[in-house]
mmCIF file of the N, C-alpha and C atoms, coordinates in Angstrom:
data_MODEL
# 
_entry.id   MODEL 
# 
loop_
_atom_site.group_PDB 
_atom_site.id 
_atom_site.type_symbol 
_atom_site.label_atom_id 
_atom_site.label_alt_id 
_atom_site.label_comp_id 
_atom_site.label_asym_id 
_atom_site.label_entity_id 
_atom_site.label_seq_id 
_atom_site.pdbx_PDB_ins_code 
_atom_site.Cartn_x 
_atom_site.Cartn_y 
_atom_site.Cartn_z 
_atom_site.occupancy 
_atom_site.B_iso_or_equiv 
_atom_site.pdbx_formal_charge 
_atom_site.auth_seq_id 
_atom_site.auth_comp_id 
_atom_site.auth_asym_id 
_atom_site.auth_atom_id 
_atom_site.pdbx_PDB_model_num 
ATOM 1   N N  . MET A 1 1  ? 239.901 234.291 190.663 1.00 0.00 ? 1  MET A N  1 
ATOM 2   C CA . MET A 1 1  ? 239.238 233.010 190.839 1.00 0.00 ? 1  MET A CA 1 
ATOM 3   C C  . MET A 1 1  ? 237.860 233.071 190.198 1.00 0.00 ? 1  MET A C  1 
ATOM 4   N N  . THR A 1 2  ? 237.570 232.125 189.369 1.00 0.00 ? 2  THR A N  1 
ATOM 5   C CA . THR A 1 2  ? 236.275 232.038 188.718 1.00 0.00 ? 2  THR A CA 1 
ATOM 6   C C  . THR A 1 2  ? 235.414 231.035 189.465 1.00 0.00 ? 2  THR A C  1 
ATOM 7   N N  . MET A 1 3  ? 234.187 231.469 189.768 1.00 0.00 ? 3  MET A N  1 
ATOM 8   C CA . MET A 1 3  ? 233.248 230.563 190.430 1.00 0.00 ? 3  MET A CA 1 
ATOM 9   C C  . MET A 1 3  ? 232.174 230.183 189.430 1.00 0.00 ? 3  MET A C  1 
ATOM 10  N N  . THR A 1 4  ? 231.832 228.952 189.434 1.00 0.00 ? 4  THR A N  1 
ATOM 11  C CA . THR A 1 4  ? 230.806 228.445 188.533 1.00 0.00 ? 4  THR A CA 1 
ATOM 12  C C  . THR A 1 4  ? 229.697 227.816 189.354 1.00 0.00 ? 4  THR A C  1 
ATOM 13  N N  . THR A 1 5  ? 228.474 228.095 188.962 1.00 0.00 ? 5  THR A N  1 
ATOM 14  C CA . THR A 1 5  ? 227.324 227.482 189.617 1.00 0.00 ? 5  THR A CA 1 
ATOM 15  C C  . THR A 1 5  ? 226.753 226.441 188.678 1.00 0.00 ? 5  THR A C  1 
ATOM 16  N N  . MET A 1 6  ? 226.522 225.269 189.204 1.00 0.00 ? 6  MET A N  1 
ATOM 17  C CA . MET A 1 6  ? 225.945 224.187 188.418 1.00 0.00 ? 6  MET A CA 1 
ATOM 18  C C  . MET A 1 6  ? 224.645 223.764 189.097 1.00 0.00 ? 6  MET A C  1 
ATOM 19  N N  . VAL A 1 7  ? 223.578 223.743 188.346 1.00 0.00 ? 7  VAL A N  1 
ATOM 20  C CA . VAL A 1 7  ? 222.292 223.300 188.867 1.00 0.00 ? 7  VAL A CA 1 
ATOM 21  C C  . VAL A 1 7  ? 221.910 222.038 188.119 1.00 0.00 ? 7  VAL A C  1 
ATOM 22  N N  . ILE A 1 8  ? 221.652 220.985 188.876 1.00 0.00 ? 8  ILE A N  1 
ATOM 23  C CA . ILE A 1 8  ? 221.252 219.713 188.285 1.00 0.00 ? 8  ILE A CA 1 
ATOM 24  C C  . ILE A 1 8  ? 219.934 219.307 188.923 1.00 0.00 ? 8  ILE A C  1 
ATOM 25  N N  . ASP A 1 9  ? 218.912 219.191 188.112 1.00 0.00 ? 9  ASP A N  1 
ATOM 26  C CA . ASP A 1 9  ? 217.608 218.763 188.609 1.00 0.00 ? 9  ASP A CA 1 
ATOM 27  C C  . ASP A 1 9  ? 217.547 217.243 188.579 1.00 0.00 ? 9  ASP A C  1 
ATOM 28  N N  . VAL A 1 10 ? 217.286 216.654 189.719 1.00 0.00 ? 10 VAL A N  1 
ATOM 29  C CA . VAL A 1 10 ? 217.126 215.203 189.804 1.00 0.00 ? 10 VAL A CA 1 
ATOM 30  C C  . VAL A 1 10 ? 215.844 214.904 190.570 1.00 0.00 ? 10 VAL A C  1 
ATOM 31  N N  . GLN A 1 11 ? 215.349 213.722 190.377 1.00 0.00 ? 11 GLN A N  1 
ATOM 32  C CA . GLN A 1 11 ? 214.082 213.364 191.011 1.00 0.00 ? 11 GLN A CA 1 
ATOM 33  C C  . GLN A 1 11 ? 214.210 212.992 192.476 1.00 0.00 ? 11 GLN A C  1 
ATOM 34  N N  . ASN A 1 12 ? 215.373 212.498 192.880 1.00 0.00 ? 12 ASN A N  1 
ATOM 35  C CA . ASN A 1 12 ? 215.466 212.169 194.302 1.00 0.00 ? 12 ASN A CA 1 
ATOM 36  C C  . ASN A 1 12 ? 216.799 212.616 194.878 1.00 0.00 ? 12 ASN A C  1 
ATOM 37  N N  . ARG A 1 13 ? 216.795 212.859 196.162 1.00 0.00 ? 13 ARG A N  1 
ATOM 38  C CA . ARG A 1 13 ? 217.961 213.398 196.853 1.00 0.00 ? 13 ARG A CA 1 
ATOM 39  C C  . ARG A 1 13 ? 219.142 212.426 196.803 1.00 0.00 ? 13 ARG A C  1 
ATOM 40  N N  . GLY A 1 14 ? 218.891 211.134 196.764 1.00 0.00 ? 14 GLY A N  1 
ATOM 41  C CA . GLY A 1 14 ? 219.964 210.150 196.681 1.00 0.00 ? 14 GLY A CA 1 
ATOM 42  C C  . GLY A 1 14 ? 220.795 210.326 195.421 1.00 0.00 ? 14 GLY A C  1 
ATOM 43  N N  . ASP A 1 15 ? 220.127 210.567 194.302 1.00 0.00 ? 15 ASP A N  1 
ATOM 44  C CA . ASP A 1 15 ? 220.844 210.808 193.049 1.00 0.00 ? 15 ASP A CA 1 
ATOM 45  C C  . ASP A 1 15 ? 221.673 212.080 193.148 1.00 0.00 ? 15 ASP A C  1 
ATOM 46  N N  . ALA A 1 16 ? 221.105 213.124 193.724 1.00 0.00 ? 16 ALA A N  1 
ATOM 47  C CA . ALA A 1 16 ? 221.837 214.387 193.886 1.00 0.00 ? 16 ALA A CA 1 
ATOM 48  C C  . ALA A 1 16 ? 223.070 214.179 194.750 1.00 0.00 ? 16 ALA A C  1 
ATOM 49  N N  . GLN A 1 17 ? 222.937 213.388 195.784 1.00 0.00 ? 17 GLN A N  1 
ATOM 50  C CA . GLN A 1 17 ? 224.064 213.131 196.676 1.00 0.00 ? 17 GLN A CA 1 
ATOM 51  C C  . GLN A 1 17 ? 225.173 212.380 195.949 1.00 0.00 ? 17 GLN A C  1 
ATOM 52  N N  . LYS A 1 18 ? 224.814 211.415 195.113 1.00 0.00 ? 18 LYS A N  1 
ATOM 53  C CA . LYS A 1 18 ? 225.809 210.672 194.338 1.00 0.00 ? 18 LYS A CA 1 
ATOM 54  C C  . LYS A 1 18 ? 226.577 211.606 193.398 1.00 0.00 ? 18 LYS A C  1 
ATOM 55  N N  . ILE A 1 19 ? 225.846 212.507 192.761 1.00 0.00 ? 19 ILE A N  1 
ATOM 56  C CA . ILE A 1 19 ? 226.487 213.470 191.864 1.00 0.00 ? 19 ILE A CA 1 
ATOM 57  C C  . ILE A 1 19 ? 227.436 214.369 192.658 1.00 0.00 ? 19 ILE A C  1 
ATOM 58  N N  . ALA A 1 20 ? 226.979 214.853 193.811 1.00 0.00 ? 20 ALA A N  1 
ATOM 59  C CA . ALA A 1 20 ? 227.814 215.714 194.643 1.00 0.00 ? 20 ALA A CA 1 
ATOM 60  C C  . ALA A 1 20 ? 229.065 214.983 195.103 1.00 0.00 ? 20 ALA A C  1 
ATOM 61  N N  . ASP A 1 21 ? 228.938 213.739 195.499 1.00 0.00 ? 21 ASP A N  1 
ATOM 62  C CA . ASP A 1 21 ? 230.098 212.949 195.934 1.00 0.00 ? 21 ASP A CA 1 
ATOM 63  C C  . ASP A 1 21 ? 231.119 212.816 194.809 1.00 0.00 ? 21 ASP A C  1 
ATOM 64  N N  . THR A 1 22 ? 230.641 212.611 193.605 1.00 0.00 ? 22 THR A N  1 
ATOM 65  C CA . THR A 1 22 ? 231.537 212.490 192.453 1.00 0.00 ? 22 THR A CA 1 
ATOM 66  C C  . THR A 1 22 ? 232.232 213.819 192.175 1.00 0.00 ? 22 THR A C  1 
ATOM 67  N N  . LEU A 1 23 ? 231.481 214.917 192.238 1.00 0.00 ? 23 LEU A N  1 
ATOM 68  C CA . LEU A 1 23 ? 232.068 216.235 191.985 1.00 0.00 ? 23 LEU A CA 1 
ATOM 69  C C  . LEU A 1 23 ? 233.114 216.600 193.034 1.00 0.00 ? 23 LEU A C  1 
ATOM 70  N N  . ARG A 1 24 ? 232.921 216.147 194.260 1.00 0.00 ? 24 ARG A N  1 
ATOM 71  C CA . ARG A 1 24 ? 233.877 216.442 195.322 1.00 0.00 ? 24 ARG A CA 1 
ATOM 72  C C  . ARG A 1 24 ? 235.258 215.842 195.037 1.00 0.00 ? 24 ARG A C  1 
ATOM 73  N N  . LEU A 1 25 ? 235.322 214.829 194.199 1.00 0.00 ? 25 LEU A N  1 
ATOM 74  C CA . LEU A 1 25 ? 236.596 214.215 193.841 1.00 0.00 ? 25 LEU A CA 1 
ATOM 75  C C  . LEU A 1 25 ? 237.426 215.109 192.918 1.00 0.00 ? 25 LEU A C  1 
ATOM 76  N N  . MET A 1 26 ? 236.776 216.089 192.306 1.00 0.00 ? 26 MET A N  1 
ATOM 77  C CA . MET A 1 26 ? 237.485 217.007 191.416 1.00 0.00 ? 26 MET A CA 1 
ATOM 78  C C  . MET A 1 26 ? 238.149 218.099 192.246 1.00 0.00 ? 26 MET A C  1 
ATOM 79  N N  . LYS A 1 27 ? 239.417 218.369 191.998 1.00 0.00 ? 27 LYS A N  1 
ATOM 80  C CA . LYS A 1 27 ? 240.169 219.347 192.786 1.00 0.00 ? 27 LYS A CA 1 
ATOM 81  C C  . LYS A 1 27 ? 239.645 220.772 192.630 1.00 0.00 ? 27 LYS A C  1 
ATOM 82  N N  . SER A 1 28 ? 239.099 221.092 191.468 1.00 0.00 ? 28 SER A N  1 
ATOM 83  C CA . SER A 1 28 ? 238.660 222.465 191.226 1.00 0.00 ? 28 SER A CA 1 
ATOM 84  C C  . SER A 1 28 ? 237.332 222.813 191.901 1.00 0.00 ? 28 SER A C  1 
ATOM 85  N N  . VAL A 1 29 ? 236.614 221.823 192.375 1.00 0.00 ? 29 VAL A N  1 
ATOM 86  C CA . VAL A 1 29 ? 235.325 222.065 193.021 1.00 0.00 ? 29 VAL A CA 1 
ATOM 87  C C  . VAL A 1 29 ? 235.573 222.375 194.494 1.00 0.00 ? 29 VAL A C  1 
ATOM 88  N N  . LYS A 1 30 ? 235.192 223.587 194.905 1.00 0.00 ? 30 LYS A N  1 
ATOM 89  C CA . LYS A 1 30 ? 235.438 224.024 196.279 1.00 0.00 ? 30 LYS A CA 1 
ATOM 90  C C  . LYS A 1 30 ? 234.211 223.868 197.175 1.00 0.00 ? 30 LYS A C  1 
ATOM 91  N N  . LYS A 1 31 ? 233.038 224.031 196.598 1.00 0.00 ? 31 LYS A N  1 
ATOM 92  C CA . LYS A 1 31 ? 231.823 224.011 197.412 1.00 0.00 ? 31 LYS A CA 1 
ATOM 93  C C  . LYS A 1 31 ? 230.676 223.416 196.603 1.00 0.00 ? 31 LYS A C  1 
ATOM 94  N N  . ILE A 1 32 ? 229.897 222.579 197.250 1.00 0.00 ? 32 ILE A N  1 
ATOM 95  C CA . ILE A 1 32 ? 228.725 221.974 196.611 1.00 0.00 ? 32 ILE A CA 1 
ATOM 96  C C  . ILE A 1 32 ? 227.526 222.186 197.522 1.00 0.00 ? 32 ILE A C  1 
ATOM 97  N N  . VAL A 1 33 ? 226.471 222.698 196.954 1.00 0.00 ? 33 VAL A N  1 
ATOM 98  C CA . VAL A 1 33 ? 225.226 222.903 197.698 1.00 0.00 ? 33 VAL A CA 1 
ATOM 99  C C  . VAL A 1 33 ? 224.134 222.119 196.991 1.00 0.00 ? 33 VAL A C  1 
ATOM 100 N N  . ILE A 1 34 ? 223.435 221.298 197.739 1.00 0.00 ? 34 ILE A N  1 
ATOM 101 C CA . ILE A 1 34 ? 222.327 220.526 197.173 1.00 0.00 ? 34 ILE A CA 1 
ATOM 102 C C  . ILE A 1 34 ? 221.032 221.186 197.647 1.00 0.00 ? 34 ILE A C  1 
ATOM 103 N N  . GLN A 1 35 ? 220.223 221.592 196.689 1.00 0.00 ? 35 GLN A N  1 
ATOM 104 C CA . GLN A 1 35 ? 218.934 222.193 197.018 1.00 0.00 ? 35 GLN A CA 1 
ATOM 105 C C  . GLN A 1 35 ? 217.832 221.275 196.531 1.00 0.00 ? 35 GLN A C  1 
ATOM 106 N N  . GLU A 1 36 ? 216.884 221.049 197.399 1.00 0.00 ? 36 GLU A N  1 
ATOM 107 C CA . GLU A 1 36 ? 215.736 220.255 196.977 1.00 0.00 ? 36 GLU A CA 1 
ATOM 108 C C  . GLU A 1 36 ? 214.762 221.172 196.269 1.00 0.00 ? 36 GLU A C  1 
ATOM 109 N N  . ILE A 1 37 ? 214.234 220.703 195.166 1.00 0.00 ? 37 ILE A N  1 
ATOM 110 C CA . ILE A 1 37 ? 213.249 221.480 194.438 1.00 0.00 ? 37 ILE A CA 1 
ATOM 111 C C  . ILE A 1 37 ? 211.884 220.831 194.611 1.00 0.00 ? 37 ILE A C  1 
ATOM 112 N N  . ASP A 1 38 ? 210.870 221.618 194.419 1.00 0.00 ? 38 ASP A N  1 
ATOM 113 C CA . ASP A 1 38 ? 209.506 221.102 194.495 1.00 0.00 ? 38 ASP A CA 1 
ATOM 114 C C  . ASP A 1 38 ? 209.271 220.216 193.281 1.00 0.00 ? 38 ASP A C  1 
ATOM 115 N N  . SER A 1 39 ? 209.222 218.923 193.492 1.00 0.00 ? 39 SER A N  1 
ATOM 116 C CA . SER A 1 39 ? 209.102 217.998 192.365 1.00 0.00 ? 39 SER A CA 1 
ATOM 117 C C  . SER A 1 39 ? 207.739 218.086 191.671 1.00 0.00 ? 39 SER A C  1 
ATOM 118 N N  . GLU A 1 40 ? 206.802 218.804 192.280 1.00 0.00 ? 40 GLU A N  1 
ATOM 119 C CA . GLU A 1 40 ? 205.503 218.975 191.650 1.00 0.00 ? 40 GLU A CA 1 
ATOM 120 C C  . GLU A 1 40 ? 205.555 220.036 190.552 1.00 0.00 ? 40 GLU A C  1 
ATOM 121 N N  . CYS A 1 41 ? 206.551 220.919 190.610 1.00 0.00 ? 41 CYS A N  1 
ATOM 122 C CA . CYS A 1 41 ? 206.639 221.990 189.624 1.00 0.00 ? 41 CYS A CA 1 
ATOM 123 C C  . CYS A 1 41 ? 207.402 221.538 188.395 1.00 0.00 ? 41 CYS A C  1 
ATOM 124 N N  . ILE A 1 42 ? 207.054 222.133 187.288 1.00 0.00 ? 42 ILE A N  1 
ATOM 125 C CA . ILE A 1 42 ? 207.782 221.906 186.055 1.00 0.00 ? 42 ILE A CA 1 
ATOM 126 C C  . ILE A 1 42 ? 209.087 222.674 186.180 1.00 0.00 ? 42 ILE A C  1 
ATOM 127 N N  . PRO A 1 43 ? 210.232 222.049 185.968 1.00 0.00 ? 43 PRO A N  1 
ATOM 128 C CA . PRO A 1 43 ? 211.500 222.766 186.117 1.00 0.00 ? 43 PRO A CA 1 
ATOM 129 C C  . PRO A 1 43 ? 211.524 224.063 185.324 1.00 0.00 ? 43 PRO A C  1 
ATOM 130 N N  . GLY A 1 44 ? 211.851 225.139 186.015 1.00 0.00 ? 44 GLY A N  1 
ATOM 131 C CA . GLY A 1 44 ? 211.942 226.450 185.379 1.00 0.00 ? 44 GLY A CA 1 
ATOM 132 C C  . GLY A 1 44 ? 210.628 227.207 185.309 1.00 0.00 ? 44 GLY A C  1 
ATOM 133 N N  . LEU A 1 45 ? 209.551 226.605 185.742 1.00 0.00 ? 45 LEU A N  1 
ATOM 134 C CA . LEU A 1 45 ? 208.252 227.264 185.685 1.00 0.00 ? 45 LEU A CA 1 
ATOM 135 C C  . LEU A 1 45 ? 207.623 227.299 187.079 1.00 0.00 ? 45 LEU A C  1 
ATOM 136 N N  . PRO A 1 46 ? 206.874 228.355 187.383 1.00 0.00 ? 46 PRO A N  1 
ATOM 137 C CA . PRO A 1 46 ? 206.328 228.525 188.730 1.00 0.00 ? 46 PRO A CA 1 
ATOM 138 C C  . PRO A 1 46 ? 204.997 227.825 189.001 1.00 0.00 ? 46 PRO A C  1 
ATOM 139 N N  . TYR A 1 47 ? 204.661 226.831 188.215 1.00 0.00 ? 47 TYR A N  1 
ATOM 140 C CA . TYR A 1 47 ? 203.398 226.130 188.439 1.00 0.00 ? 47 TYR A CA 1 
ATOM 141 C C  . TYR A 1 47 ? 203.587 224.636 188.202 1.00 0.00 ? 47 TYR A C  1 
ATOM 142 N N  . THR A 1 48 ? 202.629 223.872 188.712 1.00 0.00 ? 48 THR A N  1 
ATOM 143 C CA . THR A 1 48 ? 202.707 222.423 188.582 1.00 0.00 ? 48 THR A CA 1 
ATOM 144 C C  . THR A 1 48 ? 202.195 221.976 187.207 1.00 0.00 ? 48 THR A C  1 
ATOM 145 N N  . ARG A 1 49 ? 202.478 220.757 186.894 1.00 0.00 ? 49 ARG A N  1 
ATOM 146 C CA . ARG A 1 49 ? 201.998 220.177 185.631 1.00 0.00 ? 49 ARG A CA 1 
ATOM 147 C C  . ARG A 1 49 ? 200.465 220.209 185.591 1.00 0.00 ? 49 ARG A C  1 
ATOM 148 N N  . GLU A 1 50 ? 199.848 219.869 186.719 1.00 0.00 ? 50 GLU A N  1 
ATOM 149 C CA . GLU A 1 50 ? 198.383 219.852 186.781 1.00 0.00 ? 50 GLU A CA 1 
ATOM 150 C C  . GLU A 1 50 ? 197.809 221.253 186.576 1.00 0.00 ? 50 GLU A C  1 
ATOM 151 N N  . GLU A 1 51 ? 198.457 222.265 187.164 1.00 0.00 ? 51 GLU A N  1 
ATOM 152 C CA . GLU A 1 51 ? 197.992 223.645 186.977 1.00 0.00 ? 51 GLU A CA 1 
ATOM 153 C C  . GLU A 1 51 ? 198.117 224.061 185.516 1.00 0.00 ? 51 GLU A C  1 
ATOM 154 N N  . ARG A 1 52 ? 199.183 223.647 184.862 1.00 0.00 ? 52 ARG A N  1 
ATOM 155 C CA . ARG A 1 52 ? 199.383 223.991 183.452 1.00 0.00 ? 52 ARG A CA 1 
ATOM 156 C C  . ARG A 1 52 ? 198.335 223.311 182.584 1.00 0.00 ? 52 ARG A C  1 
ATOM 157 N N  . ILE A 1 53 ? 198.054 222.064 182.857 1.00 0.00 ? 53 ILE A N  1 
ATOM 158 C CA . ILE A 1 53 ? 197.030 221.340 182.099 1.00 0.00 ? 53 ILE A CA 1 
ATOM 159 C C  . ILE A 1 53 ? 195.673 222.023 182.282 1.00 0.00 ? 53 ILE A C  1 
ATOM 160 N N  . ALA A 1 54 ? 195.350 222.416 183.515 1.00 0.00 ? 54 ALA A N  1 
ATOM 161 C CA . ALA A 1 54 ? 194.084 223.107 183.782 1.00 0.00 ? 54 ALA A CA 1 
ATOM 162 C C  . ALA A 1 54 ? 194.013 224.422 183.014 1.00 0.00 ? 54 ALA A C  1 
ATOM 163 N N  . SER A 1 55 ? 195.135 225.136 182.949 1.00 0.00 ? 55 SER A N  1 
ATOM 164 C CA . SER A 1 55 ? 195.184 226.401 182.211 1.00 0.00 ? 55 SER A CA 1 
ATOM 165 C C  . SER A 1 55 ? 194.942 226.188 180.721 1.00 0.00 ? 55 SER A C  1 
ATOM 166 N N  . VAL A 1 56 ? 195.525 225.146 180.168 1.00 0.00 ? 56 VAL A N  1 
ATOM 167 C CA . VAL A 1 56 ? 195.336 224.841 178.753 1.00 0.00 ? 56 VAL A CA 1 
ATOM 168 C C  . VAL A 1 56 ? 193.885 224.460 178.484 1.00 0.00 ? 56 VAL A C  1 
ATOM 169 N N  . HIS A 1 57 ? 193.291 223.657 179.378 1.00 0.00 ? 57 HIS A N  1 
ATOM 170 C CA . HIS A 1 57 ? 191.880 223.281 179.211 1.00 0.00 ? 57 HIS A CA 1 
ATOM 171 C C  . HIS A 1 57 ? 190.987 224.517 179.267 1.00 0.00 ? 57 HIS A C  1 
ATOM 172 N N  . LYS A 1 58 ? 191.268 225.427 180.188 1.00 0.00 ? 58 LYS A N  1 
ATOM 173 C CA . LYS A 1 58 ? 190.469 226.658 180.301 1.00 0.00 ? 58 LYS A CA 1 
ATOM 174 C C  . LYS A 1 58 ? 190.597 227.478 179.018 1.00 0.00 ? 58 LYS A C  1 
ATOM 175 N N  . SER A 1 59 ? 191.793 227.582 178.493 1.00 0.00 ? 59 SER A N  1 
ATOM 176 C CA . SER A 1 59 ? 192.007 228.325 177.248 1.00 0.00 ? 59 SER A CA 1 
ATOM 177 C C  . SER A 1 59 ? 191.239 227.707 176.099 1.00 0.00 ? 59 SER A C  1 
ATOM 178 N N  . MET A 1 60 ? 191.251 226.384 176.032 1.00 0.00 ? 60 MET A N  1 
ATOM 179 C CA . MET A 1 60 ? 190.522 225.695 174.965 1.00 0.00 ? 60 MET A CA 1 
ATOM 180 C C  . MET A 1 60 ? 189.023 225.952 175.080 1.00 0.00 ? 60 MET A C  1 
ATOM 181 N N  . GLU A 1 61 ? 188.508 225.966 176.294 1.00 0.00 ? 61 GLU A N  1 
ATOM 182 C CA . GLU A 1 61 ? 187.089 226.250 176.504 1.00 0.00 ? 61 GLU A CA 1 
ATOM 183 C C  . GLU A 1 61 ? 186.754 227.673 176.072 1.00 0.00 ? 61 GLU A C  1 
ATOM 184 N N  . GLU A 1 62 ? 187.640 228.624 176.367 1.00 0.00 ? 62 GLU A N  1 
ATOM 185 C CA . GLU A 1 62 ? 187.404 230.012 175.975 1.00 0.00 ? 62 GLU A CA 1 
ATOM 186 C C  . GLU A 1 62 ? 187.382 230.159 174.455 1.00 0.00 ? 62 GLU A C  1 
ATOM 187 N N  . VAL A 1 63 ? 188.263 229.453 173.769 1.00 0.00 ? 63 VAL A N  1 
ATOM 188 C CA . VAL A 1 63 ? 188.285 229.493 172.301 1.00 0.00 ? 63 VAL A CA 1 
ATOM 189 C C  . VAL A 1 63 ? 186.991 228.912 171.751 1.00 0.00 ? 63 VAL A C  1 
ATOM 190 N N  . ARG A 1 64 ? 186.561 227.761 172.292 1.00 0.00 ? 64 ARG A N  1 
ATOM 191 C CA . ARG A 1 64 ? 185.307 227.135 171.827 1.00 0.00 ? 64 ARG A CA 1 
ATOM 192 C C  . ARG A 1 64 ? 184.105 228.037 172.077 1.00 0.00 ? 64 ARG A C  1 
ATOM 193 N N  . ALA A 1 65 ? 184.164 228.835 173.147 1.00 0.00 ? 65 ALA A N  1 
ATOM 194 C CA . ALA A 1 65 ? 183.054 229.732 173.470 1.00 0.00 ? 65 ALA A CA 1 
ATOM 195 C C  . ALA A 1 65 ? 183.110 231.025 172.662 1.00 0.00 ? 65 ALA A C  1 
ATOM 196 N N  . GLY A 1 66 ? 184.148 231.170 171.844 1.00 0.00 ? 66 GLY A N  1 
ATOM 197 C CA . GLY A 1 66 ? 184.247 232.365 171.010 1.00 0.00 ? 66 GLY A CA 1 
ATOM 198 C C  . GLY A 1 66 ? 184.900 233.556 171.697 1.00 0.00 ? 66 GLY A C  1 
ATOM 199 N N  . HIS A 1 67 ? 185.502 233.342 172.829 1.00 0.00 ? 67 HIS A N  1 
ATOM 200 C CA . HIS A 1 67 ? 186.160 234.434 173.563 1.00 0.00 ? 67 HIS A CA 1 
ATOM 201 C C  . HIS A 1 67 ? 187.583 234.625 173.038 1.00 0.00 ? 67 HIS A C  1 
ATOM 202 N N  . THR A 1 68 ? 187.665 235.129 171.813 1.00 0.00 ? 68 THR A N  1 
ATOM 203 C CA . THR A 1 68 ? 188.967 235.342 171.189 1.00 0.00 ? 68 THR A CA 1 
ATOM 204 C C  . THR A 1 68 ? 189.014 236.739 170.588 1.00 0.00 ? 68 THR A C  1 
ATOM 205 N N  . ILE A 1 69 ? 190.233 237.212 170.326 1.00 0.00 ? 69 ILE A N  1 
ATOM 206 C CA . ILE A 1 69 ? 190.420 238.478 169.618 1.00 0.00 ? 69 ILE A CA 1 
ATOM 207 C C  . ILE A 1 69 ? 191.497 238.256 168.558 1.00 0.00 ? 69 ILE A C  1 
ATOM 208 N N  . THR A 1 70 ? 191.529 239.159 167.597 1.00 0.00 ? 70 THR A N  1 
ATOM 209 C CA . THR A 1 70 ? 192.554 239.053 166.557 1.00 0.00 ? 70 THR A CA 1 
ATOM 210 C C  . THR A 1 70 ? 193.880 239.576 167.091 1.00 0.00 ? 70 THR A C  1 
ATOM 211 N N  . SER A 1 71 ? 194.958 239.242 166.398 1.00 0.00 ? 71 SER A N  1 
ATOM 212 C CA . SER A 1 71 ? 196.264 239.753 166.814 1.00 0.00 ? 71 SER A CA 1 
ATOM 213 C C  . SER A 1 71 ? 196.323 241.268 166.678 1.00 0.00 ? 71 SER A C  1 
ATOM 214 N N  . GLU A 1 72 ? 195.612 241.818 165.696 1.00 0.00 ? 72 GLU A N  1 
ATOM 215 C CA . GLU A 1 72 ? 195.563 243.282 165.538 1.00 0.00 ? 72 GLU A CA 1 
ATOM 216 C C  . GLU A 1 72 ? 194.888 243.942 166.745 1.00 0.00 ? 72 GLU A C  1 
ATOM 217 N N  . GLU A 1 73 ? 193.794 243.344 167.203 1.00 0.00 ? 73 GLU A N  1 
ATOM 218 C CA . GLU A 1 73 ? 193.108 243.882 168.386 1.00 0.00 ? 73 GLU A CA 1 
ATOM 219 C C  . GLU A 1 73 ? 194.012 243.774 169.612 1.00 0.00 ? 73 GLU A C  1 
ATOM 220 N N  . LEU A 1 74 ? 194.728 242.688 169.725 1.00 0.00 ? 74 LEU A N  1 
ATOM 221 C CA . LEU A 1 74 ? 195.653 242.520 170.837 1.00 0.00 ? 74 LEU A CA 1 
ATOM 222 C C  . LEU A 1 74 ? 196.733 243.598 170.814 1.00 0.00 ? 74 LEU A C  1 
ATOM 223 N N  . LYS A 1 75 ? 197.268 243.880 169.633 1.00 0.00 ? 75 LYS A N  1 
ATOM 224 C CA . LYS A 1 75 ? 198.283 244.940 169.497 1.00 0.00 ? 75 LYS A CA 1 
ATOM 225 C C  . LYS A 1 75 ? 197.719 246.286 169.938 1.00 0.00 ? 75 LYS A C  1 
ATOM 226 N N  . LYS A 1 76 ? 196.487 246.589 169.546 1.00 0.00 ? 76 LYS A N  1 
ATOM 227 C CA . LYS A 1 76 ? 195.849 247.856 169.943 1.00 0.00 ? 76 LYS A CA 1 
ATOM 228 C C  . LYS A 1 76 ? 195.715 247.934 171.457 1.00 0.00 ? 76 LYS A C  1 
ATOM 229 N N  . ARG A 1 77 ? 195.271 246.844 172.072 1.00 0.00 ? 77 ARG A N  1 
ATOM 230 C CA . ARG A 1 77 ? 195.123 246.825 173.537 1.00 0.00 ? 77 ARG A CA 1 
ATOM 231 C C  . ARG A 1 77 ? 196.468 246.971 174.226 1.00 0.00 ? 77 ARG A C  1 
ATOM 232 N N  . MET A 1 78 ? 197.474 246.302 173.694 1.00 0.00 ? 78 MET A N  1 
ATOM 233 C CA . MET A 1 78 ? 198.803 246.353 174.311 1.00 0.00 ? 78 MET A CA 1 
ATOM 234 C C  . MET A 1 78 ? 199.403 247.755 174.219 1.00 0.00 ? 78 MET A C  1 
ATOM 235 N N  . ALA A 1 79 ? 199.049 248.495 173.192 1.00 0.00 ? 79 ALA A N  1 
ATOM 236 C CA . ALA A 1 79 ? 199.568 249.855 173.040 1.00 0.00 ? 79 ALA A CA 1 
ATOM 237 C C  . ALA A 1 79 ? 199.091 250.785 174.152 1.00 0.00 ? 79 ALA A C  1 
ATOM 238 N N  . THR A 1 80 ? 198.005 250.392 174.811 1.00 0.00 ? 80 THR A N  1 
ATOM 239 C CA . THR A 1 80 ? 197.477 251.236 175.892 1.00 0.00 ? 80 THR A CA 1 
ATOM 240 C C  . THR A 1 80 ? 197.989 250.844 177.266 1.00 0.00 ? 80 THR A C  1 
ATOM 241 N N  . TRP A 1 81 ? 198.770 249.786 177.335 1.00 0.00 ? 81 TRP A N  1 
ATOM 242 C CA . TRP A 1 81 ? 199.281 249.321 178.623 1.00 0.00 ? 81 TRP A CA 1 
ATOM 243 C C  . TRP A 1 81 ? 200.376 250.218 179.135 1.00 0.00 ? 81 TRP A C  1 
# 
């Protein structure tokens, strides 16, 4: 028996329920689990959109302030990790 996991990200639980109801009509579907996800997070990423925007702004400020290194310097530093 092959089991397949399907993850569908939807914005509201009502939509997820409609999808689950439709899938239940298929004979091959044995079990359906609906999990609510944190809608504040970007799907697949562990932070919110606002946190990501703040991170990008901070990075831009660091570049403007001259806090940068070359890719060669980065490679040298990474070799010591």
